[in-house]
C-alpha positions in Angstrom: 11.7 22.7 5.2 8.1 21.7 4.1 6.2 18.1 4.7 3.0 16.5 4.4 1.1 13.7 6.1 -0.2 10.6 4.5 -2.6 8.6 6.7 -3.7 5.2 5.3 -6.8 3.9 7.2 -10.3 1.6 6.8 -12.4 4.1 8.1 -11.3 3.6 11.8 -13.5 6.0 14.3 -9.9 6.9 15.9 -9.0 8.6 12.2 -10.9 11.5 13.5 -9.3 11.9 17.0 -5.6 11.3 15.4 -6.6 14.4 12.5 -7.7 16.3 15.6 -4.7 15.7 17.5 -2.8 17.3 14.4 -4.9 20.1 14.0 -4.7 21.0 18.0 -0.4 21.1 17.1 0.9 24.8 17.9 2.7 26.1 14.7 5.0 29.0 14.3 6.0 30.7 10.8 9.5 29.2 11.1 7.7 25.6 12.0 4.9 25.7 10.0 2.1 22.5 10.0 2.4 20.1 7.3 2.1 21.7 3.5 -0.6 18.7 2.8 -2.7 15.8 4.9 -3.3 13.1 2.9 -6.0 10.6 3.8 -6.1 7.4 1.7 -9.1 5.7 2.0 -8.2 2.0 1.2 -11.5 0.1 2.0 -13.5 -1.9 -1.2 -14.9 0.9 -3.4 -18.3 -0.5 -3.6 -18.7 -1.6 0.3 -18.8 2.3 1.8 -19.0 6.1 1.1 -16.2 8.3 0.8 -14.6 9.2 3.7 -14.4 13.3 4.0 -12.6 14.5 6.6 -11.7 18.2 7.5 -8.5 19.7 6.2 -7.5 16.9 4.2 -7.6 15.6 0.7 -8.6 12.1 0.2 -7.5 9.4 -2.1 -9.0 6.3 -2.7 -7.1 2.8 -3.5 -10.0 0.4 -2.9 -9.0 -1.9 -0.5 -5.2 -3.2 -2.1 -3.3 -2.7 1.4 -1.3 -0.9 3.5 1.3 -0.5 0.8 -0.7 0.4 -1.6 -2.3 3.2 0.7 1.0 4.6 1.5 2.6 4.9 -2.0 -0.3 6.5 -3.3 -0.2 9.1 -0.4 3.2 9.6 -0.9 3.0 10.3 -4.9 0.3 12.4 -4.4 2.6 15.4 -2.8 5.5 17.1 -3.9 7.2 17.9 0.0 10.7 17.0 0.5 9.6 15.2 3.7 6.5 12.8 3.8 5.6 11.6 7.5 3.4 8.4 7.7 1.0 8.4 10.7 -1.3 5.2 11.2 -5.0 5.8 11.7 -5.0 4.9 15.7 -2.2 6.6 16.8 -2.2 10.3 18.9 -0.2 13.2 18.8 0.5 14.3 22.4 1.1 18.4 22.4 4.8 19.4 20.9 4.8 16.8 18.5 5.1 19.4 15.9 7.7 21.1 17.5 9.5 17.5 17.7 8.9 16.5 14.6 10.7 19.5 13.0 13.5 19.2 15.3 13.8 15.6 14.2 13.6 16.5 10.4 16.3 19.7 11.0 18.8 17.7 12.6 19.0 15.3 9.8 21.7 14.9 8.0 21.9 14.8 4.0 22.5 11.0 4.0 19.2 10.4 6.7 16.5 9.5 4.7 14.6 8.6 7.8 13.5 9.7 10.8 11.4 7.1 13.4 9.1 8.5 16.0 9.5 6.7 19.9 6.2 5.0 20.1 4.4 4.7 23.6 1.7 2.5 24.2 -0.5 2.9 27.4 -1.2 0.1 29.2 -3.6 -0.4 32.1 -2.3 0.7 35.7 -4.8 -1.7 37.6 -3.5 -5.3 35.9 -0.8 -6.5 34.1 -1.7 -6.5 30.3 -3.2 -9.2 28.2 -2.0 -11.1 25.2 -3.3 -8.5 22.6 -2.1 -5.4 24.9 1.8 -6.8 25.2 1.6 -7.7 20.9 0.7 -3.8 20.5 3.1 -2.9 22.7 6.0 -4.4 20.8 5.9 -1.4 18.8 7.4 0.7 21.3 10.6 -1.7 20.1 9.6 -2.2 16.6 12.6 -0.9 13.9 11.3 1.6 11.4 7.3 1.3 12.1 5.5 3.4 10.0 3.2 4.1 12.8 5.2 7.5 13.0 8.0 7.9 10.4 9.1 10.1 8.0 11.0 9.7 5.0 12.4 12.0 2.3 10.0 12.0 -0.5 13.7 11.8 -3.0 14.5 8.6 -0.8 11.4 7.1 -1.5 11.4 7.8 -5.6 14.6 6.1 -5.5 13.9 2.8 -4.3 10.7 3.0 -5.6 8.4 3.3 -2.5 6.3 0.5 -0.6 6.8 -3.3 -2.2 2.3 -3.5 -2.8 2.8 -7.2 -3.1 2.5 -6.9 0.4 -1.1 -6.9 1.2 -0.6 -6.6 5.4 1.1 -4.4 7.6 4.2 -5.3 9.7 6.6 -6.4 6.5 6.0 -3.8 4.3 8.0 -0.9 6.4 10.5 -3.7 7.1 11.2 -4.2 3.5 11.3 -0.4 2.5 13.7 0.3 5.5 16.5 -2.2 4.2 16.0 -1.0 0.6 16.5 2.6 1.6 19.7 1.5 3.5 21.0 -1.0 0.8 20.7 2.3 -1.6 23.3 4.3 0.5 21.0 6.0 3.4 20.7 5.8 7.2 17.8 5.7 9.1 17.8 7.4 12.9 15.2 7.2 15.4 14.1 10.8 16.1 13.1 12.6 19.5 9.3 12.9 19.0 6.8 10.4 21.0 3.7 9.6 19.6 0.9 7.6 21.5 -0.4 4.2 19.8 -3.6 3.0 22.3 -4.4 -0.5 21.9 -7.6 -0.8 19.5 -10.2 -2.9 20.5 -9.9 -6.4 19.1 -11.6 -9.8 19.6 -10.9 -13.0 21.0 -9.4 -14.4 18.1 -7.4 -11.6 16.2 -4.1 -13.2 17.6 -4.6 -16.5 15.2 -5.8 -14.1 12.4 -2.2 -11.9 12.6 -0.9 -15.0 11.6 -1.6 -14.4 8.1 1.5 -12.5 8.0 3.6 -15.9 8.0 2.7 -15.5 4.0 5.0 -12.5 3.7 7.7 -13.8 6.1 7.9 -15.7 2.7 8.4 -13.1 1.0 11.0 -11.8 2.4 13.1 -14.9 2.8 12.5 -15.3 -1.1 13.7 -11.6 -1.8 16.6 -11.7 0.8 17.5 -15.2 1.5 17.5 -17.3 4.8 19.3 -14.3 7.1 16.3 -11.9 6.6 15.5 -11.7 9.9 18.6 -10.3 10.5 19.1 -7.9 7.1 15.2 -6.5 7.9 15.9 -6.5 12.1 12.6 -8.5 12.0 13.3 -10.5 15.5 13.4 -14.1 15.5 10.2 -15.2 16.1 8.8 -18.7 16.5 7.9 -20.4 13.6 10.4 -23.4 14.8 8.3 -24.1 17.5 5.5 -23.7 15.3 6.8 -26.2 13.0 7.2 -28.5 15.5 3.9 -28.0 17.1 2.3 -28.9 13.9 3.7 -32.2 13.0 3.1 -33.2 16.1 -0.1 -32.7 15.4 0.0 -34.3 12.6 1.9 -37.3 13.7 -1.2 -37.7 16.0 -3.9 -37.4 13.5 -2.0 -40.1 11.1 -1.3 -42.3 13.7 -5.1 -42.3 14.4 -6.0 -42.9 10.9 -3.4 -45.4 10.0 -4.1 -47.3 13.6 -0.5 -46.8 15.0 -1.0 -46.5 18.2 2.8 -46.0 19.2 3.0 -43.2 16.8 -0.7 -41.8 18.1 0.6 -41.4 21.6 4.2 -40.3 20.8 2.1 -37.3 18.6 -0.2 -36.6 21.0 2.2 -36.2 23.8 4.4 -34.3 22.4 1.8 -31.9 20.7 -0.1 -31.7 24.2 3.7 -30.7 26.2 4.4 -27.8 22.5 1.1 -26.6 23.4 1.2 -26.2 26.6 4.5 -24.3 26.6 2.9 -21.7 24.2 0.0 -21.5 26.2 1.9 -21.0 29.3 4.8 -18.5 27.6 1.6 -16.2 26.8 -0.1 -16.2 29.8 2.7 -15.8 32.3 2.9 -12.4 31.7 -0.3 -11.3 31.4 -3.4 -11.6 33.9 -4.2 -14.0 36.5 -6.4 -14.6 39.4 -7.2 -11.9 41.2 -7.4 -9.6 37.8 -10.2 -8.3 36.3 -11.1 -10.1 33.4 -8.9 -12.9 33.8 -11.4 -15.9 33.0 -11.8 -14.6 29.6 -7.7 -14.1 28.7 -7.4 -17.4 29.8 -10.1 -18.9 27.4 -8.8 -16.8 24.9 -4.9 -18.2 25.2 -6.1 -21.7 25.7 -8.6 -21.9 22.8 -6.0 -19.5 20.1 -3.1 -21.6 21.4 -4.6 -24.4 20.7 -4.9 -23.5 16.6 -2.5 -21.1 16.7 1.1 -23.1 15.2 -0.9 -24.8 12.6 -2.5 -21.6 11.1 1.0 -19.7 11.1 2.4 -22.8 9.9 -0.5 -23.2 7.1 0.1 -19.4 6.0 3.6 -19.8 5.8 3.2 -22.8 3.2 0.7 -20.7 1.4 3.5 -18.0 1.0 6.5 -20.3 0.0 4.4 -21.7 -2.8 3.4 -17.8 -3.6 7.5 -16.7 -4.0 8.9 -20.6 -4.3 12.4 -19.8 -5.7 13.4 -15.8 -5.6 11.3 -12.9 -6.0 12.1 -10.6 -8.4 13.3 -7.1 -7.3 11.0 -4.0 -6.7 9.9 -2.0 -8.3 9.1 -4.3 -11.1 9.1 -3.0 -15.1 6.2 -1.9 -17.4 4.5 -4.7 -18.6 1.4 -2.5 -20.2 0.8 1.5 -21.4 -2.9 2.9 -20.5 -3.4 6.2 -22.6 -5.8 8.5 -22.3 -7.8 9.2 -25.5 -9.0 12.9 -26.1 -5.6 15.1 -25.8 -3.3 12.7 -25.7 -3.9 10.4 -28.5 -6.0 12.3 -31.0 -7.0 15.8 -30.9 -9.4 17.0 -28.3 -12.7 17.6 -30.1 -15.0 17.8 -27.2 -17.8 15.6 -26.7 -16.9 14.0 -30.1 -19.0 11.4 -31.5 -18.1 11.6 -34.9 -15.9 9.2 -36.3 -14.5 11.3 -38.9 -13.4 14.2 -36.8 -10.5 11.6 -35.5 -7.4 13.2 -35.9 -4.1 11.5 -34.2 -1.6 13.4 -33.2 1.8 13.3 -34.6 3.9 10.4 -33.9 1.4 8.8 -32.7 1.2 5.4 -34.7 4.6 4.9 -34.6 5.3 5.3 -31.0 2.4 2.8 -30.1 4.3 0.5 -33.2 7.2 0.7 -31.4 5.5 -0.2 -27.6 3.9 -2.9 -29.2 7.1 -4.2 -30.7 8.7 -4.2 -27.4 6.1 -7.1 -26.0 4.2 -4.0 -23.8 0.5 -4.5 -23.7 -1.7 -1.0 -24.9 -4.7 -0.3 -23.7 -6.9 2.7 -23.8 -8.5 4.6 -20.9 -11.4 7.6 -21.4 -13.6 9.7 -19.1 -17.0 10.0 -21.4 -18.9 12.4 -18.9 -21.3 13.2 -22.6 -22.9 10.3 -22.2 -24.4 11.2 -18.8 -25.0 14.2 -20.2 -27.1 13.2 -23.0 -24.4 14.6 -25.4 -23.3 11.5 -26.8 -24.8 8.0 -27.1 -22.3 4.8 -25.9 -22.4 3.9 -29.6 -20.9 7.1 -30.9 -18.3 7.0 -28.0 -17.6 3.2 -29.4 -17.7 4.2 -33.1 -15.2 6.3 -32.9 -12.7 4.6 -30.2 -13.0 1.9 -33.4 -11.7 5.0 -35.5 -8.5 5.1 -33.6 -7.8 1.7 -33.7 -8.5 1.6 -36.8 -5.9 4.5 -37.2 -3.3 3.7 -34.4 -3.5 0.0 -34.2 -5.4 -2.3 -31.8 -5.9 -1.7 -28.5 -5.3 -4.9 -25.8 -7.8 -3.3 -23.8 -10.4 -0.4 -23.8 -12.2 1.3 -20.8 -14.7 3.8 -21.1 -16.4 5.6 -17.8 -20.0 6.9 -19.4 -20.2 8.6 -16.2 -20.5 12.6 -14.6 -18.3 13.9 -12.3 -21.1 14.2 -10.0 -22.3 10.8 -10.1 -19.0 9.4 -7.6 -18.2 6.3 -9.5 -15.1 4.6 -8.8 -14.1 4.1 -12.9 -13.8 7.9 -13.9 -10.6 9.2 -13.4 -9.0 10.7 -11.3 -10.5 7.7 -9.7 -8.3 4.6 -10.5 -10.8 2.2 -11.0 -10.7 2.1 -15.2 -6.7 1.7 -14.6 -7.4 -1.2 -12.3 -9.9 -3.2 -14.7 -7.7 -2.7 -17.5 -5.1 -4.2 -15.7 -7.1 -7.1 -14.3 -8.3 -7.4 -17.7 -4.7 -7.4 -19.3 -3.5 -10.0 -16.4 -0.9 -7.7 -15.2 -0.6 -5.7 -11.7 -0.9 -2.4 -11.4 2.3 -1.8 -10.7 3.2 -2.9 -13.9 1.4 -0.4 -15.8 1.8 3.1 -16.8 -0.5 5.6 -17.8 -0.2 8.4 -20.1 -2.7 11.4 -20.3 -3.1 15.1 -21.2 -4.4 16.4 -17.4 -3.9 16.2 -14.2 -7.1 13.1 -13.5 -4.8 10.9 -15.9 -2.2 11.0 -13.0 -4.3 11.0 -9.7 -6.0 7.9 -11.3 -2.5 6.4 -12.0 -1.3 7.1 -8.4 -4.4 5.9 -6.9 -4.0 2.3 -8.5 0.0 1.9 -7.6 0.8 2.6 -11.4 3.3 4.7 -12.9 2.0 8.1 -14.6 3.2 10.8 -16.7 1.7 13.8 -18.2 1.9 15.1 -21.5 0.4 18.8 -21.5 -1.7 20.3 -24.7 -2.8 24.2 -24.1 -5.7 23.3 -22.4 -3.4 21.8 -19.3 -4.0 23.9 -16.5 -0.1 25.5 -15.3 -0.7 23.9 -11.9 -1.2 20.5 -13.1 1.8 21.4 -15.3 4.2 22.2 -12.7 2.6 19.3 -9.8 4.0 16.6 -12.7 7.5 18.9 -13.1 8.4 18.7 -9.9 7.7 14.6 -9.3 9.5 13.9 -12.5 6.2 12.7 -14.3 6.6 15.4 -17.2 6.8 14.7 -20.7 6.9 17.2 -24.2 5.0 14.9 -26.3 4.2 11.3 -26.6 7.5 10.0 -27.3 9.1 11.3 -24.6 6.2 10.1 -22.0 7.0 6.5 -23.3 10.6 6.1 -23.4 10.5 7.2 -19.2 8.3 4.3 -18.4 9.7 1.2 -21.3 12.2 -1.3 -19.9 15.7 -0.6 -20.2 16.8 -2.0 -23.9 12.9 -1.9 -25.1 12.8 0.1 -28.7 
């Protein structure tokens, strides 16, 4: 039984503490440590230097959200089990032994094992509103703060739905789809600590953005989505009533309708007072440390929280009006490496006359175009940075490739050397993401075909489907890794058949 760890992160200082607590676990021959630790750096490419944690592989996804980050993580490993950990949890002594017990006792139809989360709260005073909100994770079903999934189950349902840009709903959606596919989920015996991370006074208002994701769940599963996903009842209906009362107050004042203004104001004040009281009663009070600041936060945020929640929900409803299509989505764009994939590799080729397409490439691409799928070219050309080629020569060769194989809807070239550390050179996902944006498709609606591991790594980091078509120069380890995850094809024709929508020519 082998397993890997995936940690999506936005660079919190707690990441180092988590990795240290993982490294401090005691392993044995019959209970080995993780096969691989993958840290998925989901910060924007241009805003931060890459993370370099000790003992972990780093995959950069560019700030596309936790669902995309977790997908990139599990698709980067081949272990039968993948353990997802949040970057702000801590693993107590004995966690590793308990994890092995949980996985060893998982029956063949068990797709996932959830840890028991413990949120440490202060002993000297009642918890604040934010602390109680975090403590709610102890009751959450299938939260990926510490959740182990079988890789086969993730692959069967297409992983996390990347249309969820925030945390808290993408894991509930995944758990539902896994169970609908016939698997079971269970709670394990291991315990993971989830400290309350620092937050400012307006965090409770910011998290209301998640109401837009509730609209996606409703569009996917209907009015009963809360019961299906085990998400709890929520307070959206009272928030609607409070917002309606506030709107009536403003409308009455604008129209100079005193009865409407008074009725609206009374209802708004009553509902706001009720919300404020619900948030204050379990928390700190007079005599407790910091209570004046906490009460000020509760009053000020309760005034605006319902309206913000409703606005975000309406935004989500507008985005997902009607039924949302199922996940995963079919391929709408095919992005291909050039040298070794479409044409025979001539190192640092700057001569259009030296271009020789691989056998059958034109026929394959014509079939793809006939299926209504966009076609793009994404190529590393480090010869430009090395002074071996000019950009004009690269453009001339690409023009010759297009003349022989048909037009490309988008062409993206990375002229940088590996040591430049750019975000566009494969295995980084920059070219794939840029090409998808230029084509007007989502990254998860793309497939990438190439002849080396960097092509697949770029696809994984971008959230695209990747297929390897090896050549004699492809490393055996890259071939084995692609074969292990079902991303290996004998030739370009077979690769395209792996990713074309069902029913396409």
